[in-house]
N, C-alpha and C positions, 0 to 999 in steps of 0.2 A: 200637899204643901201649897201655901198661897205665897207667890213670889212676885215682887215688884222688880221690873227691869227698867232702868233709866238709860235711855238711848235704845240700843238693841235691834236696830233694823239693818245695820251694816255689818258685814264681815264676822268678827268674833261674836258680837252680840246676837247676830242672826243664828249662829251655830248654837249658842247657849239657849236661846229661846226655843229653837227647834228641839233640842235635847230635853229641855224641861217639859215641853208639850208631849214628846214621845213617852215620857215617864209618867204621864197623867197628872202633872202638877197644874194648878190654876195660875195663870200668868196675867199680870197687868203690865202694860208697857206705858211709860210716861216719857213722851218726847214731843218735839214741835210738830211732828206729822208732816214734815217736808218731803219725806221719802216714802214711797209705797212699800208695803211689806206683804209677804205671801201668806200671812197667818189667818186671814179671814176671821170668821166668828170664833175661832179657837182662843183668842186673847181679848182681854178688855183693853181698850185704848183710852188713855187720858191725855189729851192734847194740851201742851203748855210749855213754856220756857222756864226753866228752873231759876233763871236770874231775874224773874219778875214775880209779881204777886200771883201769877198763874199757878205757881207751885202750891199755893194754899188749897188747891183742889184735893190735895192728898191729906189734908188735916183730918184727924179723927179716923183715918184708915189704919188697919193693922195688917201686917205681913209677917210671915214666918221668916222671910229672908228678903233682902234688897240687894240687887246686883247693880252696881253703878259703873257704867261705861263712860259717863259724861261729866265727871268732876275734874276740873282742870286747875282749881285753886282751892285753898282752905275755905273760902267763903261759900263755895258750892256745897261742901260737906256740912259746914255749920248751919246753913239755911235748911238743908234737908233734915238734919237731926232735930232742929228746932221745930219744924213743921210736923214731923212724924213722931218724935219722942220715942217711947218704947215700941211704938208701932212699926219701927224700922226693922225689927227682928234682928237676925244675924246679918250684919252689913258686910257685903263683899265689895271691896274697893278694887277696881281694875286700874292698876297703875302702869308703870312703864320702866323698862330698863334704862330709860333716859335719866332716871334719878342719879345714876352713877356718873353719867357723862358731864354733869355739872360740877363734879369734884375736881379739885386740884390733884394732879398726878393720879388720874383715874386708872386703876389697875384693869388690865384686860387679859383674860376675861374677868369680870367682876363677880364677886360673891356677896351673899347677903351681909356677911361680916364687914364688907368694905363700905357700907352705907355711911358711917360716921366719918367726919373729916371736913377740912376747910373747903369751901366752895369757890369756884372761879368767879371773878367779878363779872358784873353785867357787861356783856360785850357791847362795843360801840358800832361794830359792823352789822348792818341790818341783816346780812345773810346768815349770821350766827345767832342773832337775837331771838328769833322765834323758837329755835330748838332749846336755847337756854331758858326762855320763859316757860316752855312746856315742861322741861325737867324740874325747874325750880318750883313751878306750881304743883306738880305731882308730889314733890317732896313735902310741900306745905300740907297737902291733904294727908299724907302718911303721918307726918309729925302731929297733926291735930288728932288723928285716930289713936296714936300712942298716948297722948295726953288724956284722952277720953276713955282709956282702956277700962277704968273702973265702972264706967257708966254705959258703955256701948260694946257689945260683942262684935268684933270685927275681924275680918281676914283681909290682908293686903296682898295683892298679887302684882308682881313686877314682871310683866310680859315683855320679852325681847321682841325683835322684829319678827313678825309672823306673816306668812304669805299663804295665799290660796286664791281660789277663783273669784271670791267676792272682795278681794283687796282693791279698793278703789284708788289707792295710792300706787299700786303696781310696784311695790318695793323690790320684789325679786328681780324685776326686769333690769334694774341698774347693776345688780350683782352679776347677772348672766352676761350683760353686755361687756362688763369689765373683764370677765373670764375669757 
């Protein structure tokens, strides 16, 4: 299988690329190239920023699947789909459990069926704004993929907080300190 991975050098992306390679798949990584990766010659690297014309490097390419770790708003997805068209293959969007936390009266734990509902207004406190923008943007990506369901084969993953040795945010540390 020929797989495009967008992002893919940190944490979960690193694990996915490693697993794809272990299974003998051909992997192309598209990212800005700001972080080193341990994949050597086993992957093809296309360096670029998806928010600029550099994404055009992918035009006319065809993949069986695209795994996207770096879409943070609907424009990111729209641009990629416009550049790749059917060449995107099966599009796997890596979202976030944060899509629930922008809901009014967010149930905890949240279930997939809890996705619909009114959203909280944009916060005025800068401390809350970045998390709201992140959740709101990821929702926008998902909503776009739902609207494009007849044209794009897609899977949407809502990953909760994940921890591990390559977690550069060290999310688990805060939980352990509070315990």
